[in-house]
PALUMVO-748614 format. One record per residue (C-alpha): residue number from 1; chain; x, y, z. Coordinates in Angstrom, 1 decimal, always signed. Each point is the difference from the previous one (the first is absolute). Layout:
REM PALUMVO-748614
  titi  lovo       u       v       w
   NUM     A       X       Y       Z
...
END
This chain:
REM PALUMVO-748614
  titi  lovo       u       v       w
     1     A   -29.5   -15.5   -18.5
     2     A    +2.1    +0.6    -3.2
     3     A    +1.3    -2.8    -2.2
     4     A    +3.6    -0.9    +0.6
     5     A    +1.8    +1.2    -3.2
     6     A    +3.1    -2.2    +0.4
     7     A    +2.2    -1.6    +2.5
     8     A    +3.6    -1.4    +0.3
     9     A    +1.9    -2.1    +2.4
    10     A    +3.7    +0.1    +0.7
    11     A    +0.4    -3.3    +1.8
    12     A    -1.3    -2.9    -2.2
    13     A    -0.2    -2.2    +3.1
    14     A    -2.8    +2.0    +1.5
    15     A    -3.5    -1.1    -0.7
    16     A    -2.1    +2.6    -1.8
    17     A    -3.4    -0.7    +1.6
    18     A    -3.2    +1.2    -1.6
    19     A    +1.8    +2.2    -2.6
    20     A    -1.1    -0.3    -3.6
    21     A    +2.8    -1.7    -2.0
    22     A    -0.9    +1.9    -3.2
    23     A    +0.9    +3.3    +1.7
    24     A    +3.4    -1.1    +1.2
    25     A    +3.0    +2.0    -1.4
    26     A    +3.3    -1.7    -0.8
    27     A    +3.2    +1.3    -1.5
    28     A    -1.4    -0.7    -3.5
    29     A    -2.7    +2.6    +0.6
    30     A    +2.4    +2.9    +0.7
    31     A    +1.1    +1.8    -3.2
    32     A    +3.6    +0.6    +1.1
    33     A    +2.5    -1.5    -2.4
    34     A    +3.0    -2.0    +1.2
    35     A    -1.6    -1.2    +3.2
    36     A    +2.0    -3.0    +1.2
    37     A    -2.3    -3.0    +1.0
    38     A    +1.3    +0.1    +3.6
    39     A    -0.9    +3.6    +0.7
    40     A    -2.6    +0.5    +2.8
    41     A    -3.4    +1.1    -1.2
    42     A    +0.0    +2.9    +2.5
    43     A    +3.2    +1.4    -1.6
    44     A    -1.4    -0.3    -3.5
    45     A    -3.3    +1.7    +0.9
    46     A    +1.7    +2.9    +1.8
    47     A    +2.6    +0.5    -2.8
    48     A    -2.7    +0.1    -2.8
    49     A    -2.3    +2.3    +2.0
    50     A    +2.9    +2.4    +0.7
    51     A    +1.0    +0.2    -3.7
    52     A    -3.4    -0.1    -1.9
    53     A    -1.3    +3.6    +0.6
    54     A    +2.9    +1.9    -1.7
    55     A    +2.3    -2.7    -1.4
    56     A    +3.1    +1.4    +1.7
    57     A    +2.8    -2.0    +1.7
    58     A    -0.9    -1.0    +3.6
    59     A    +1.7    -1.5    +3.0
    60     A    -2.6    -1.6    +2.3
    61     A    +0.9    -0.4    +3.7
    62     A    -2.5    -2.4    +1.6
    63     A    +0.7    +0.2    +3.7
    64     A    -1.5    -3.2    +1.4
    65     A    +1.4    -3.1    +1.7
    66     A    +2.7    +0.2    -2.6
    67     A    +0.9    +3.4    -1.5
    68     A    -0.1    -0.6    -3.7
    69     A    +1.4    +2.5    -2.5
    70     A    -1.3    -0.6    -3.6
    71     A    +1.1    +2.0    -3.1
    72     A    -2.2    +0.6    -3.0
    73     A    +1.5    +1.8    -3.1
    74     A    -1.7    +2.6    -2.1
    75     A    -1.4    -2.7    -2.3
    76     A    -1.7    -1.7    +2.8
    77     A    +2.4    -3.0    +0.3
    78     A    +1.1    -1.6    +3.2
    79     A    +3.7    +1.0    +0.5
    80     A    +1.1    -1.8    +3.1
    81     A    +0.0    +0.9    +3.7
    82     A    +1.3    -0.6    +3.5
    83     A    -1.3    -1.7    +3.1
    84     A    +0.8    +0.4    +3.6
    85     A    -1.5    -0.8    +3.4
    86     A    -2.7    +2.4    +1.0
    87     A    -0.4    +1.9    +3.3
    88     A    -1.7    -2.7    +2.2
    89     A    +2.1    -2.8    -1.5
    90     A    +3.2    +1.8    +0.9
    91     A    -1.2    +0.7    +3.5
    92     A    -0.9    -3.6    +0.5
    93     A    +3.3    -1.2    -1.4
    94     A    +2.0    +2.2    +2.4
    95     A    -2.0    -1.1    +3.0
    96     A    +0.2    -3.7    -1.0
    97     A    +3.8    +0.1    -0.6
    98     A    +1.1    +2.2    +2.9
    99     A    -1.1    -0.8    +3.5
   100     A    +0.4    +3.6    +1.3
   101     A    -2.3    +1.6    -2.6
   102     A    -3.7    +0.3    +0.7
   103     A    -2.9    -0.8    -2.4
   104     A    -1.3    +3.1    -1.7
   105     A    -3.7    +0.4    -0.6
   106     A    -1.2    +0.9    -3.5
   107     A    -1.8    +3.2    -0.6
   108     A    +1.7    +2.0    +2.7
   109     A    +0.8    +3.7    -0.6
   110     A    +3.5    +0.9    -1.0
   111     A    +2.0    +1.7    +2.8
   112     A    +0.6    +3.7    -0.8
   113     A    +3.6    -0.3    +1.0
   114     A    +2.1    -1.3    -2.9
   115     A    +2.6    -1.3    +2.6
   116     A    -2.0    -1.5    +2.8
   117     A    +1.6    -1.4    +3.1
   118     A    -2.6    -2.6    +0.8
   119     A    +0.6    -3.4    -1.7
   120     A    -3.4    -0.6    -1.4
   121     A    -0.3    +3.5    -1.4
   122     A    +3.5    -0.4    -1.5
   123     A    -1.3    -3.2    -1.8
   124     A    -3.0    +1.8    -1.3
   125     A    +2.0    +3.0    -1.3
   126     A    +2.8    -2.1    -1.4
   127     A    -2.2    -2.3    -2.0
   128     A    -2.3    +2.6    -1.4
   129     A    +2.8    +2.4    -0.9
   130     A    +2.0    -2.8    -1.5
   131     A    -2.8    -1.0    -2.3
   132     A    -0.7    +3.6    -1.0
   133     A    +3.7    +0.4    -0.8
   134     A    -0.1    -3.2    -2.1
   135     A    -3.1    +1.2    -1.9
   136     A    +1.6    +3.5    -0.6
   137     A    +3.2    -1.6    -1.3
   138     A    -2.0    -2.3    -2.3
   139     A    -1.8    +3.0    -1.4
   140     A    +3.2    +1.8    -0.6
   141     A    +1.2    -3.0    -2.0
   142     A    -3.2    -0.3    -1.9
   143     A    -0.1    +3.7    -1.0
   144     A    +3.2    -0.2    -2.1
   145     A    -2.0    -0.6    -3.1
   146     A    -2.2    +2.3    -2.2
   147     A    -2.6    +1.0    +0.9
   148     A    +0.9    -0.3    +3.7
   149     A    -1.9    -2.6    +2.0
   150     A    -2.6    +0.9    +2.7
   151     A    -0.5    -1.8    +3.3
   152     A    -3.4    -1.4    +0.9
   153     A    -0.3    -1.0    +3.6
   154     A    -2.6    -2.5    +1.2
   155     A    -0.5    -2.7    +2.6
   156     A    -0.9    -0.3    +3.7
   157     A    +3.2    +1.6    +1.3
   158     A    +0.1    +2.7    -2.7
   159     A    -1.6    +2.6    +2.2
   160     A    +2.8    -0.3    +2.5
   161     A    +2.7    +0.2    -2.8
   162     A    -1.7    +2.9    -1.8
   163     A    +1.2    +2.9    +2.3
   164     A    +3.6    -1.4    +0.0
   165     A    +0.0    -0.3    -3.8
   166     A    -1.2    +3.6    -0.2
   167     A    +3.1    +1.1    +1.9
   168     A    +2.4    -1.6    -2.5
   169     A    -1.9    -0.1    -3.4
   170     A    -1.1    +2.6    -2.4
   171     A    -3.7    +0.4    +0.8
   172     A    -0.8    +0.3    -3.7
   173     A    +1.4    -3.5    -0.5
   174     A    -2.1    -1.6    +2.8
   175     A    -3.7    -1.0    +0.2
   176     A    -1.9    -1.9    +2.7
   177     A    -2.5    -2.5    -1.2
   178     A    -1.2    -2.1    +2.9
   179     A    -2.6    -2.0    -2.0
   180     A    +2.1    -0.7    -3.1
   181     A    -0.7    -3.7    -0.3
   182     A    -3.7    +0.4    +0.8
   183     A    -0.2    +2.7    -2.8
   184     A    +1.6    -2.5    -2.4
   185     A    -2.5    -2.7    +1.0
   186     A    -2.9    +2.4    -0.6
   187     A    +1.4    +1.0    -3.4
   188     A    +0.6    -3.6    -1.4
   189     A    -2.9    -2.3    -0.9
   190     A    +1.0    -3.5    -0.8
   191     A    -2.2    -1.8    -2.5
   192     A    +0.2    -3.8    -0.3
   193     A    -1.2    +0.0    -3.6
   194     A    +2.4    +2.6    -1.3
   195     A    +3.8    +0.1    -0.3
   196     A    +1.7    +1.9    +2.8
   197     A    +1.1    +3.6    -0.7
   198     A    +3.7    -1.1    +0.3
   199     A    -0.4    -2.7    -2.5
   200     A    -1.7    +2.3    -2.4
   201     A    +2.9    +2.5    +0.1
   202     A    +2.7    -2.6    -0.8
END
């Protein structure tokens, strides 16, 4: 078994059992200037990993429980973002707030008909296409600068959004990186006896 290079935790209330504290990553270890102290570690990791290979502007769409959109400029600085309820969260909200709507199961295939007649299929199509449209609109906003920003898609629901984004986005402006946060964890090595990379750059 290999040695765990690093780990991070999003919810500080969760107990990290049997994980070496010296290998824990925090925001201070991520060399991305202008990170606000409240930013989620997952967003910071994904943003840095998306930018670090070619140092070009990036918009990271992390399609998880919450769809987070995170901008990084060409100098590698955090440049804001957007948040909205993800696929399953929207399904649950509709079912909970409306008695006539069913509960949708996560992971189901998208119906091929963009205008389905069955209620559950309409919920699946509506939410996924709505999120894809929101991502595409955000990318259009982010590409107003020079050089134009590229979209990096990741997260558990990213595979379902990918074909929809390919329909409405320039394929040269889109990349699919399902393991973006894990790649960042593998690349960063916290050292308790050394200053963090972020601190060293400031």
